[in-house]
C-alpha positions in Angstrom: -2.5 -10.2 15.0 -3.3 -12.5 17.9 -6.8 -14.0 18.3 -7.7 -11.8 21.3 -6.4 -8.7 19.6 -8.5 -9.5 16.5 -11.6 -10.0 18.6 -11.1 -6.6 20.3 -10.3 -4.9 17.0 -13.5 -6.4 15.4 -15.6 -5.1 18.2 -14.2 -1.6 17.8 -14.6 -1.7 14.1 -18.2 -2.7 14.3 -19.0 0.0 16.7 -17.4 2.7 14.6 -18.8 1.4 11.3 -22.3 1.2 12.6 -22.1 4.8 13.8 -20.9 6.1 10.4 -23.3 3.8 8.4 -26.3 5.3 10.4 -25.2 8.8 9.5 -24.6 7.8 5.9 -27.7 5.6 5.1 -30.3 7.1 7.4 -29.4 10.8 8.0 -27.5 11.4 4.7 -24.7 12.9 6.7 -21.0 12.1 6.9 -18.2 12.7 9.5 -15.6 10.8 7.5 -15.1 10.2 3.8 -16.6 7.3 1.8 -13.1 6.0 1.2 -12.2 6.0 4.9 -15.5 4.2 5.8 -14.8 1.7 3.0 -11.3 1.1 4.4 -12.7 0.3 7.8 -15.3 -2.0 6.3 -12.6 -3.8 4.3 -10.5 -4.3 7.4 -13.5 -5.8 9.2 -14.3 -8.1 6.3 -10.7 -9.4 6.1 -10.6 -10.0 9.9 -13.9 -11.9 9.8 -12.6 -14.0 6.9 -9.5 -14.8 9.0 -11.5 -15.4 12.2 -15.0 -16.6 11.0 -15.9 -17.6 14.6 -16.3 -13.9 15.4 -18.9 -13.3 12.7 -22.2 -12.3 14.2 -25.6 -11.7 12.6 -25.5 -8.0 13.6 -22.1 -7.4 12.1 -22.0 -4.5 9.5 -20.7 -7.1 7.0 -24.0 -9.0 7.4 -26.4 -6.1 7.0 -27.4 -3.7 4.2 -28.1 0.0 4.5 -30.1 1.4 7.4 -33.5 1.4 8.9 -36.3 3.2 6.9 -37.2 6.7 7.8 -40.5 7.1 9.6 -41.5 9.9 7.2 -42.1 7.4 4.4 -44.3 4.3 4.1 -42.5 1.0 4.5 -42.3 -1.2 1.5 -41.2 -4.9 1.4 -38.9 -5.9 -1.5 -39.9 -9.0 -3.5 -36.2 -10.1 -3.3 -33.6 -8.8 -0.9 -31.7 -5.8 -2.2 -28.1 -6.6 -1.5 -24.9 -4.5 -1.5 -21.5 -5.7 -2.6 -18.3 -6.4 -0.7 -15.3 -4.3 -1.8 -12.0 -5.2 -3.4 -9.1 -2.8 -3.8 -6.4 -4.8 -5.5 -5.8 -7.5 -8.1 -5.0 -9.8 -5.2 -8.4 -9.1 -3.6 -10.1 -10.0 -6.9 -8.1 -13.3 -7.3 -9.1 -14.1 -3.7 -12.7 -13.5 -4.6 -12.6 -15.9 -7.5 -10.7 -18.5 -5.4 -13.5 -18.3 -2.8 -16.1 -18.8 -5.4 -14.4 -21.7 -7.0 -13.9 -23.4 -3.6 -17.5 -22.8 -2.8 -18.8 -24.3 -6.0 -16.5 -27.3 -5.8 -18.3 -28.5 -2.6 -21.5 -30.5 -2.5 -24.3 -30.4 -3.4 -23.6 -28.8 -6.8 -20.0 -29.4 -7.8 -21.0 -29.6 -11.5 -21.8 -25.9 -11.7 -18.1 -25.1 -11.1 -17.5 -25.8 -14.8 -19.4 -22.5 -15.7 -16.6 -20.6 -13.9 -14.0 -21.8 -16.4 -13.0 -19.2 -19.0 -15.7 -18.5 -21.6 -16.4 -15.7 -24.0 -18.4 -13.9 -21.3 -17.2 -15.0 -17.9 -17.9 -11.6 -16.2 -20.1 -8.6 -16.6 -18.6 -5.2 -15.7 -20.5 -2.0 -14.8 -19.3 1.4 -13.7 -20.0 1.8 -10.0 -21.9 5.1 -9.9 -21.7 7.0 -6.6 -25.5 7.4 -6.3 -28.6 6.0 -4.6 -30.1 2.6 -5.2 -33.8 2.3 -6.0 -36.3 -0.5 -7.0 -39.0 0.2 -9.6 -42.2 -1.9 -9.8 -44.3 -1.7 -13.0 -47.8 -3.2 -13.3 -49.2 -3.5 -16.9 -46.4 -1.2 -18.1 -47.1 1.6 -15.6 -44.8 2.7 -12.7 -46.7 1.7 -9.6 -44.1 1.9 -6.9 -40.5 3.1 -6.3 -38.6 2.3 -3.2 -35.3 2.8 -1.6 -32.9 0.0 -0.5 -33.6 0.5 3.3 -32.3 -2.5 5.2 -32.4 -4.6 2.1 -35.7 -6.3 3.0 -37.9 -3.3 3.7 -37.4 0.1 2.1 -39.2 3.4 1.8 -41.9 4.3 -0.7 -40.5 7.3 -2.6 -42.8 6.9 -5.7 -43.8 10.5 -5.9 -40.3 11.8 -5.9 -39.0 9.2 -8.4 -41.8 10.3 -10.8 -39.9 13.6 -11.1 -36.8 12.0 -12.5 -36.9 12.4 -16.3 -34.7 9.4 -17.0 -37.1 6.9 -15.4 -40.1 6.0 -17.6 -43.5 6.3 -16.1 -44.9 4.0 -18.9 -43.0 1.2 -20.6 -43.2 0.7 -24.3 -45.4 -2.0 -25.7 -44.5 -5.7 -25.7 -44.3 -5.7 -29.5 -42.0 -2.7 -29.6 -39.8 -4.2 -26.8 -39.6 -7.5 -28.8 -38.6 -5.6 -32.0 -35.9 -3.6 -30.0 -34.6 -6.9 -28.5 -34.2 -8.4 -31.9 -32.2 -5.3 -33.1 -30.0 -5.7 -30.1 -29.2 -9.3 -31.1 -31.2 -11.2 -28.5 -32.9 -14.5 -29.3 -36.4 -13.1 -28.7 -38.3 -16.4 -28.6 -36.8 -17.3 -25.2 -38.2 -14.1 -23.4 -41.7 -13.3 -22.2 -42.3 -9.7 -23.3 -45.9 -9.7 -22.2 -45.2 -10.0 -18.4 -47.7 -7.8 -16.5 -45.5 -7.5 -13.4 -42.0 -6.2 -13.8 -39.4 -5.3 -11.1 -36.2 -3.5 -12.1 -33.4 -1.9 -10.1 -31.1 1.0 -10.8 -29.2 4.0 -9.5 -30.4 7.6 -9.1 -27.5 10.1 -9.2 -26.6 13.7 -9.7 -24.4 14.9 -12.5 -21.3 17.0 -11.7 -22.8 19.9 -13.6 -25.9 19.9 -11.4 -23.8 19.5 -8.3 -21.9 22.6 -9.1 -25.1 24.5 -10.0 -26.9 23.5 -6.8 -23.9 24.4 -4.6 -23.6 27.8 -6.4 -27.2 28.5 -5.5 -26.5 27.4 -1.9 -23.6 29.8 -1.8 -25.6 32.7 -3.1 -28.3 32.0 -0.4 -25.6 31.9 2.3 -26.5 28.3 3.0 -24.3 25.3 3.8 -22.7 23.6 0.7 -23.2 20.0 0.0 -20.2 17.7 0.4 -20.7 15.5 -2.7 -23.3 14.6 -5.4 -24.3 11.4 -3.7 -25.5 13.2 -0.6 -27.7 15.5 -2.7 -29.1 12.5 -4.7 -30.0 10.7 -1.5 -31.5 13.7 0.2 -33.5 14.6 -2.9 -35.0 11.2 -3.2 -36.1 11.4 0.5 -37.7 14.9 0.2 -41.2 15.1 1.5 -41.9 17.7 -1.1 -41.6 16.3 -4.7 -41.1 19.8 -6.0 -37.7 19.9 -4.2 -36.8 16.6 -5.8 -37.8 17.9 -9.3 -35.6 21.0 -8.9 -32.5 18.8 -8.4 -32.7 17.4 -12.0 -31.6 13.9 -11.0 -30.5 11.3 -13.5 -30.8 7.5 -13.4 -29.5 4.3 -15.0 -31.1 0.9 -14.5 -28.9 -2.1 -14.1 -30.9 -5.2 -13.0 -34.0 -7.1 -14.2 -35.4 -8.7 -11.0 -38.4 -10.3 -12.7 -37.4 -13.5 -14.5 -38.7 -13.3 -18.1 -36.2 -15.8 -19.5 -32.9 -14.0 -19.1 -29.9 -16.3 -18.4 -27.0 -13.8 -18.1 -26.5 -10.3 -16.7 -25.6 -9.1 -20.1 -29.0 -10.2 -21.3 -30.6 -8.3 -18.4 -29.0 -5.0 -19.6 -30.1 -5.6 -23.2 -33.7 -6.3 -22.1 -33.7 -3.2 -19.9 -32.7 -1.2 -23.0 -35.3 -3.0 -25.1 -38.1 -2.0 -22.7 -37.1 1.6 -22.8 -34.9 2.0 -19.7 -31.8 4.1 -19.7 -28.7 1.9 -19.2 -25.1 2.8 -18.9 -23.5 2.5 -22.4 -20.0 1.9 -20.8 -21.0 -1.4 -19.1 -19.7 -4.5 -20.9 -19.0 -8.3 -20.8 -15.5 -9.3 -19.9 -13.7 -12.6 -20.6 -11.1 -12.9 -17.9 -9.7 -11.3 -14.7 -7.1 -9.6 -16.9 -10.0 -8.0 -18.9 -11.5 -6.9 -15.5 -8.2 -5.4 -14.4 -7.8 -3.5 -17.7 -11.5 -2.3 -17.6 -11.1 -1.0 -14.0 -7.7 0.6 -14.7 -8.9 2.3 -17.9 -11.8 4.0 -16.1 -9.6 4.9 -13.1 -7.6 7.1 -15.5 -10.5 8.3 -17.6 -13.3 8.9 -15.1 -13.1 12.7 -15.6 -14.4 12.2 -19.1 -17.9 11.4 -17.8 -20.3 13.8 -16.1 -21.0 11.8 -12.9 -19.0 10.4 -10.1 -17.8 6.8 -10.1 -15.7 5.1 -7.5 -14.9 1.8 -9.2 -16.6 -1.0 -11.1 -19.0 -3.7 -10.2 -17.9 -7.2 -11.4 -20.4 -10.0 -11.6 -20.3 -13.6 -12.7 -22.3 -13.2 -15.9 -24.0 -16.6 -15.9 -27.2 -16.4 -13.8 -27.2 -20.1 -12.9 -23.8 -19.8 -11.4 -24.8 -16.5 -9.7 -27.7 -18.3 -8.1 -25.6 -21.3 -7.1 -23.1 -19.0 -5.4 -25.9 -17.5 -3.2 -25.4 -14.9 -0.5 -23.0 -14.5 2.3 -24.0 -11.9 4.9 -25.1 -8.8 3.1 -23.5 -9.5 -0.2 -23.9 -11.9 -3.2 -20.9 -14.2 -3.6 -21.1 -13.8 -7.4 -20.5 -10.0 -7.4 -18.0 -7.6 -6.0 -17.3 -3.9 -6.1 -13.7 -3.4 -7.4 -12.9 0.1 -6.2 -10.5 2.6 -7.5 -7.5 3.4 -5.4 -8.9 5.4 -2.6 -7.6 9.0 -1.9 -8.2 8.3 1.7 -7.8 5.1 3.8 -7.6 4.1 7.4 -4.7 2.4 9.1 -3.0 2.0 12.5 0.0 3.9 13.8 2.3 1.2 15.1 5.1 3.5 16.2 6.5 7.0 15.9 10.2 7.2 15.1 12.3 10.3 15.2 14.5 10.8 12.2 17.6 13.1 12.1 17.9 15.1 8.9 21.0 16.5 7.2 20.8 19.7 9.2 20.3 18.0 12.5 16.5 18.6 12.5 14.5 15.9 14.3 11.4 14.9 12.4 8.7 12.5 13.9 7.7 9.9 11.3 4.7 7.6 11.7 5.4 3.9 11.1 2.0 2.6 9.9 0.4 -0.7 9.2 1.0 -0.8 5.3 -2.0 0.8 3.5 -2.8 1.5 -0.1 -3.9 5.1 -0.7 -3.9 7.0 -4.0 -2.6 3.9 -5.8 0.5 3.3 -3.7 1.2 1.2 -0.6 2.9 3.2 2.1 4.2 2.4 5.6 5.6 5.8 6.6 4.2 9.3 6.8 5.9 12.4 8.1 4.3 14.1 11.1 6.4 17.2 10.4 6.9 18.4 14.0 5.6 17.9 17.6 3.0 20.7 17.1 1.4 18.7 14.3 1.1 15.7 16.5 -0.5 17.8 19.2 -3.0 19.4 16.8 -4.1 15.9 15.6 -4.2 14.5 19.2 -2.3 11.6 17.8 -1.1 8.6 20.0 0.9 5.5 19.1 -1.7 2.8 18.4 -4.4 5.1 17.1 -6.5 4.4 14.0 -6.1 7.3 11.6 -7.3 8.5 8.2 -4.5 9.0 5.7 -5.1 11.1 2.6 -3.4 11.5 -0.7 -4.7 13.5 -3.7 -2.8 13.4 -7.0 0.9 13.4 -6.4 0.8 14.9 -3.0 2.8 13.2 -0.3 0.4 11.2 2.0 -0.7 13.0 5.1 -2.4 11.9 8.3 -5.5 14.1 8.4 -7.6 12.7 11.2 -7.5 10.5 14.3 -10.5 8.2 14.8 -10.6 8.5 18.6 -13.7 6.3 19.0 -11.5 3.4 17.9 -9.3 3.7 20.9 -9.0 0.8 23.3 -7.1 2.5 26.1 -3.8 0.9 25.2 -2.6 3.8 23.0 0.5 5.6 24.1 1.3 9.3 24.2 4.4 10.4 22.2 6.9 12.9 23.4 9.9 14.3 21.5 13.3 12.9 22.9 15.5 15.1 25.0 18.6 13.4 23.6 19.4 13.0 19.9 18.7 9.4 18.8 21.7 9.6 16.5 24.5 10.7 18.8 23.0 11.3 22.2 23.6 15.0 22.2 21.0 17.3 24.0 18.0 18.3 21.8 17.2 22.0 21.6 13.9 23.6 20.4 14.2 26.1 17.6 10.7 27.5 16.9 8.4 24.6 16.0 11.5 22.5 15.2 13.7 20.3 17.4 17.4 20.1 16.6 20.4 18.1 17.7 22.7 20.5 19.6 25.7 18.9 17.8 25.8 20.9 14.5 27.8 18.1 12.8 25.3 15.4 13.6 23.1 15.5 10.5 26.0 15.8 8.1 27.8 13.0 9.8 24.7 10.8 9.6 24.6 11.5 5.8 28.2 10.5 5.5 27.7 7.3 7.4 24.8 6.3 5.2 26.8 7.1 2.0 29.7 5.0 3.3 27.3 2.2 4.2 25.9 1.9 0.6 29.3 2.6 -1.1 30.8 0.1 -3.7 33.2 -1.5 -1.2 30.4 -1.9 1.3 26.7 -2.8 0.5 27.2 -1.5 -3.1 23.6 -0.2 -3.4 24.1 1.9 -6.5 20.6 3.3 -6.7 21.2 5.3 -3.5 23.5 8.2 -4.6 24.4 11.1 -2.3 21.5 13.3 -3.6 18.9 10.6 -3.1 20.2 9.8 0.4 20.0 13.5 1.3 16.5 13.8 -0.1 15.3 10.8 1.9 16.8 12.3 5.0 15.1 15.6 4.4 11.8 13.9 4.0 12.2 12.0 7.2 12.3 8.6 5.5 15.8 7.6 6.8 18.3 8.8 9.4 20.5 5.7 9.7 21.5 2.7 7.6 18.9 0.3 9.0 16.1 2.7 7.8 17.1 1.9 4.2 15.6 -1.6 4.6 12.3 -0.3 5.8 11.5 1.7 2.6 8.7 0.6 0.3 8.0 1.6 -3.3 5.0 3.7 -2.1 7.2 5.7 0.3 9.4 6.7 -2.6 6.7 7.1 -5.4 4.9 9.8 -3.4 8.0 12.1 -3.5 8.2 14.8 -6.2 10.3 13.7 -9.2 10.3 10.1 -8.2 8.2 7.9 -10.6 7.1 4.3 -10.5 10.2 3.1 -12.3 12.8 4.9 -10.1 11.0 3.7 -7.0 10.9 0.1 -8.3 14.6 0.2 -9.2 15.7 1.5 -5.8 13.6 -1.0 -3.8 14.8 -3.9 -6.0 18.5 -2.8 -5.5 18.0 -2.7 -1.8 16.3 -6.1 -1.7 19.1 -7.6 -3.8 21.8 -6.4 -1.4 20.4 -7.8 1.9 23.0 -10.6 1.8 26.6 -9.3 2.1 30.0 -10.8 2.8 31.4 -10.4 6.3 34.4 -8.2 5.2 32.1 -5.9 3.3 29.7 -5.7 6.2 32.4 -4.8 8.7 33.7 -2.1 6.4 30.2 -0.7 5.9 29.9 0.0 9.6 32.3 2.9 9.3 34.4 1.9 12.4 37.2 4.4 12.9 40.5 3.2 11.6 38.9 0.1 10.0 39.3 0.1 6.2 38.8 -2.6 3.7 41.9 -4.7 4.4 41.5 -4.4 8.2 37.9 -5.6 7.7 39.1 -8.6 5.8 41.7 -9.4 8.4 39.2 -9.2 11.2 36.7 -11.3 9.3 39.3 -14.0 8.7 40.2 -14.1 12.4 36.7 -14.5 13.8 35.7 -18.0 15.0 32.8 -18.3 12.6 32.7 -21.3 10.3 29.2 -21.2 8.8 29.1 -19.8 5.3 25.9 -17.9 6.1 25.2 -16.6 9.6 23.4 -14.0 11.6 24.5 -10.6 12.7 23.9 -11.7 16.3 26.7 -14.3 15.8 29.0 -11.5 14.8 28.2 -9.4 17.9 28.8 -12.4 20.1 32.1 -13.3 18.4 33.6 -9.9 18.7 32.4 -9.2 22.2 33.9 -12.5 23.4 37.4 -11.4 22.0 39.7 -9.6 24.4 41.7 -6.5 23.4 44.8 -8.7 23.4 43.2 -11.1 21.0 42.2 -8.3 18.7 45.7 -6.8 18.7 47.2 -10.1 17.7 45.2 -10.1 14.4 47.5 -9.0 11.4 47.0 -5.4 10.3 45.3 -4.5 13.7 47.3 -2.7 16.3 46.4 -1.4 19.8 44.6 1.7 18.5 42.5 -0.2 15.9 41.7 -2.9 18.4 40.4 -0.4 20.9 38.3 1.3 18.2 36.7 -2.1 17.2 36.1 -3.1 20.9 34.4 0.2 21.8 32.2 0.2 18.7 30.8 -3.2 19.5 29.9 -2.2 23.0 28.2 1.1 22.2 24.5 0.8 22.7 23.6 3.0 19.7 25.7 0.7 17.4 24.2 -2.4 18.9 20.7 -1.1 18.3 21.6 -0.5 14.7 23.0 -4.1 14.3 19.9 -5.6 16.0 17.6 -3.6 13.6 19.6 -4.8 10.6 19.2 -8.4 11.8 15.4 -7.9 12.3 15.1 -6.4 8.8 16.6 -9.5 7.2 20.3 -8.6 6.5 22.4 -11.8 6.5 26.1 -12.3 6.4 28.3 -14.7 4.5 31.9 -15.6 5.0 34.3 -15.3 2.1 34.9 -18.6 0.3 38.5 -20.0 0.0 40.1 -18.6 -3.2 40.5 -21.0 -6.1 44.1 -20.0 -6.8 47.2 -20.6 -4.6 49.9 -18.7 -6.4 50.0 -15.8 -3.9 49.2 -17.9 -0.8 51.2 -16.5 2.1 52.0 -13.3 0.2 50.9 -9.9 1.6 50.4 -7.0 -0.9 50.1 -3.3 -0.3 48.8 -1.0 -3.1 49.7 2.6 -3.5 49.0 5.1 -6.3 46.6 4.7 -9.2 46.8 2.1 -12.0 46.1 2.7 -15.7 44.9 -0.8 -16.8 42.5 -1.5 -13.9 41.0 0.0 -10.8 42.5 -0.6 -7.3 39.5 -2.8 -6.4 40.0 -4.9 -9.5 43.7 -5.4 -8.6 42.7 -6.4 -5.1 40.3 -9.0 -6.4 43.0 -10.5 -8.6 45.3 -10.8 -5.6 42.6 -12.4 -3.5 41.6 -14.8 -6.2 45.2 -16.2 -6.2 45.2 -16.6 -2.5 47.1 -13.5 -1.6 46.3 -11.1 1.3 46.2 -7.3 1.3 47.3 -4.8 3.9 46.7 -1.1 4.3 50.1 -0.4 5.9 53.7 -1.4 5.0 55.7 -3.5 7.5 58.5 -6.1 7.4 55.8 -8.8 6.8 54.8 -7.1 3.5 55.7 -9.3 0.5 55.2 -6.7 -2.3 54.3 -3.0 -2.6 52.6 -2.3 -6.0 53.3 1.3 -6.9 51.1 3.0 -9.5 51.0 6.6 -10.6 51.6 9.3 -7.9 52.3 6.8 -5.1 52.1 8.0 -1.5 54.2 7.6 1.6 53.8 3.8 1.5 56.4 3.7 -1.3 59.0 5.5 0.9 58.3 3.2 3.8 58.8 0.2 1.5 62.1 1.6 0.4 63.2 2.1 4.0 62.3 -1.4 5.0 63.7 -3.0 1.8 60.3 -4.4 0.7 60.2 -5.5 -3.0 58.4 -2.8 -5.1 56.5 -3.7 -8.3 55.5 -1.4 -11.1 52.1 -1.9 -12.7 53.7 -3.7 -15.6 55.6 -6.0 -13.3 52.5 -6.7 -11.2 50.5 -7.7 -14.3 53.3 -10.0 -15.4 53.3 -11.6 -12.0 49.5 -12.1 -12.0 
């Protein structure tokens, strides 16, 4: 993305994020999902990291929450209540650690970087509960004040409502009891001040899934609007002006931070101290040794979150050592030493870069969105079917739009919403083509579907792709006929070039395609991007051009480089006259005309240019090591018992011989296997020497 494009995108992102953050943090309302908003915020954060000159104090990445509601008294926090930046992948987490190490290696405190080296407790991991953050102030062991996060500096006094939450103690246990509890928990009690009169802790108020269902059932019975998620109920309950309403919601709470310094030196100690003083803490939180431990912790809970009775959307990972945490400081709205490592979102936002029309096996035209790659539901995808023109019209979708893409479980990802307030005016309206993109035939409408009027179009496309990946061509063995047809039916491919645009995520989301099969197919495709010139010419499926004709043509082309581009091939053939083509051995007038016309057809040239852009490279055939058959021309007919025809051809080529597909006076030998064809009769008529399989093997 160019610098001016990034600047415009950042402005649009800030405007949209601020709108949705106000709804979320101030009004407890939502127009898009948490995952979609997180996706927008992550894109903004990444762009600002790439272009730090565009960071401004009022950016959503630099602020926390929203402004306090006027209905509650304003309360200043003793220390700023921060929120965490998000990570969605292992790469994001490694980048986070690299940023921390780079920051700590700079003056004035390079010595602290040693504490980031692997230790027994490098990180502390917590389940990230989808709830509502609060701060609790205790004086002489009694709850004096409870406040919301607000803008991070000033929150709202919600003490009366928080008093109704059973999980939050109104009175703390005595200092002696806290000391005894700490000893049982394995803490070195002499380093802590258990007699502190002023204590500030922080935690999360949330609603269990059970209560969420109960409250929504009551709402349904009353004919009232249902709540969207437990977090909205928790936030709304804490902000109720009538504490009785809050009490009726049966909120729960875990505390996770000891703000007051009573001697703690790690986050792990803070959690143990909270428990010692009688606070409810999450039993699943734990210390972690390495990033690999972090990845395992996050992945385990991603697959087992249904076992707990509250919603979590990831884990929070913090540098365990408090000295290092303090040295890292704050950037914008977030501490450098902590990050929210989210689960794979079921929804994310991305940009529609193009809409391509794919032609299926039956000739049906399917519009497919080509997207900026995005991870959703655990897979990275770059394509999404739009089904038909009516679906595009219902969504109001334009090329260049920012969209919400959803995936739940194993469902194929779908574009569910267009974020029209992200438009810049450069978006383009899409219309279905009037001519088939595959063969140029008129397109006809059949109900909601558009079809190519040539009934053979789709089947011919399928045959062309099968030929392209066949053993004598690109030899992509993972793409069998059934898989090719499936990909065509799903709108993933409609010509050979589309094969090289596939990603693992595009395949994983299809029914009956698992991680391993998707990985194998993509690996096979990647390994076959380099191909010899004869094989490439054969793969194009030019009429009358078989394997040997392809080799003859490749040998005659004025290309000397071992590796070269497809554009060189186009230029070389277009610069050859029909007369020059006809003079190539094994190429007559009919074949020469077929080759010439193919390389001047705009559909074919478009295919070649796309293959070039997608990284397909060509290589000329090296000179064979053997010379025994140099100057000899062989023709094979019939089947052989001891080897395949392809193996026989390779043996001939390895010894410097040439192969032809037709018998002429120039033919040196015809090798006749079982059930030979008309080539044997032609050889007999012309007096060409005929070899049996046994004689051929002896000659080799």
